[in-house]
C-alpha positions, -999 to 999 in steps of 0.1 A, spaced: -513 -385 -230 -488 -381 -210 -456 -355 -220 -437 -388 -225 -460 -402 -249 -458 -372 -273 -417 -370 -272 -422 -403 -284 -447 -401 -312 -424 -365 -321 -390 -384 -318 -383 -392 -358 -384 -354 -365 -360 -322 -353 -388 -298 -332 -358 -269 -341 -369 -275 -384 -402 -273 -382 -428 -241 -379 -440 -243 -342 -473 -232 -350 -472 -265 -368 -457 -282 -342 -484 -270 -319 -511 -283 -339 -499 -315 -350 -491 -322 -306 -528 -311 -307 -537 -338 -335 -517 -365 -320 -534 -358 -286 -572 -362 -301 -560 -392 -324 -546 -409 -292 -581 -402 -272 -595 -422 -298 -572 -447 -295 -550 -444 -322 -510 -435 -317 -495 -419 -350 -459 -414 -350 -439 -388 -370 -418 -400 -399 -406 -374 -418 -403 -334 -414 -381 -308 -430 -362 -325 -457 -337 -307 -477 -338 -302 -517 -314 -331 -519 -338 -354 -502 -371 -342 -518 -355 -347 -554 -344 -383 -543 -381 -389 -535 -395 -370 -562 -374 -398 -582 -386 -422 -566 -409 -449 -590 -396 -421 -619 -358 -427 -627 -352 -444 -595 -360 -479 -583 -393 -478 -558 -428 -467 -559 -439 -437 -566 -446 -415 -526 -446 -380 -539 -453 -354 -566 -435 -325 -554 -400 -314 -565 -372 -298 -546 -389 -262 -535 -424 -275 -543 -428 -297 -510 -437 -280 -475 -417 -309 -464 -388 -284 -481 -395 -253 -455 -403 -271 -421 -442 -267 -426 -451 -305 -431 -448 -338 -415 -457 -375 -425 -477 -397 -398 -482 -431 -397 -490 -460 -376 -476 -487 -362 -488 -521 -374 -471 -542 -355 -467 -529 -316 -459 -559 -302 -426 -559 -323 -392 -537 -314 -395 -505 -338 -422 -493 -362 -437 -513 -384 -454 -484 -403 -491 -495 -413 -498 -480 -448 -536 -491 -450 -555 -470 -464 -582 -468 -440 -560 -465 -412 -553 -424 -419 -590 -414 -420 -583 -412 -383 -560 -388 -388 -577 -366 -411 -603 -361 -391 -579 -351 -361 -559 -331 -387 -586 -312 -399 -593 -305 -361 -565 -295 -352 -565 -265 -380 -539 -285 -406 -548 -295 -440 -546 -334 -447 -529 -345 -476 -557 -377 -480 -583 -349 -489 -562 -339 -523 -569 -352 -557 -537 -373 -554 -543 -384 -515 -512 -380 -493 -525 -397 -466 -493 -399 -437 -491 -356 -450 -502 -335 -427 -495 -293 -436 -504 -257 -424 -541 -250 -436 -548 -224 -461 -516 -222 -480 -513 -208 -510 -486 -210 -541 -484 -177 -539 -469 -184 -498 -450 -211 -512 -431 -188 -536 -424 -160 -513 -411 -191 -488 -393 -205 -510 -377 -171 -521 -362 -166 -486 -355 -203 -480 -331 -198 -508 -313 -165 -505 -316 -169 -463 -325 -201 -448 -348 -220 -428 -356 -196 -404 -361 -171 -431 -386 -191 -450 -405 -193 -419 -406 -158 -406 -428 -147 -441 -454 -168 -426 -456 -146 -397 -464 -111 -417 
């Protein structure tokens, strides 16, 4: 995979808001998928608490389908520790046409696991586009959230380096 293609696949996410070990593993995951004939595009990385709450309200008190079970501070996205991906359903058309078919994400899951990431498709309530660092615990989330709320994103990510 060329650096140019990798940059295209990751272009929708600000690398400065994503925890570097996640960014590196996501690049490996994308390389593995590309070698197997599929390209996945990053579509959502870091989210503010307000953005996460807006997504949580969707399908509950706001129009649209439910897309998350996590409120602000409960999602690893709020700390730059998760990224969502999708495939392009119509590569011949200009722009990204997200393919939301469940079977389109099995390869993403395989490649995520091989790259040392946790895939949301393995969860009780699957979130197939979602990948995050593997092995994160509720206690780690509490510590990350506390650091974030006092000192910001960089401090939250530093918690994981201890």
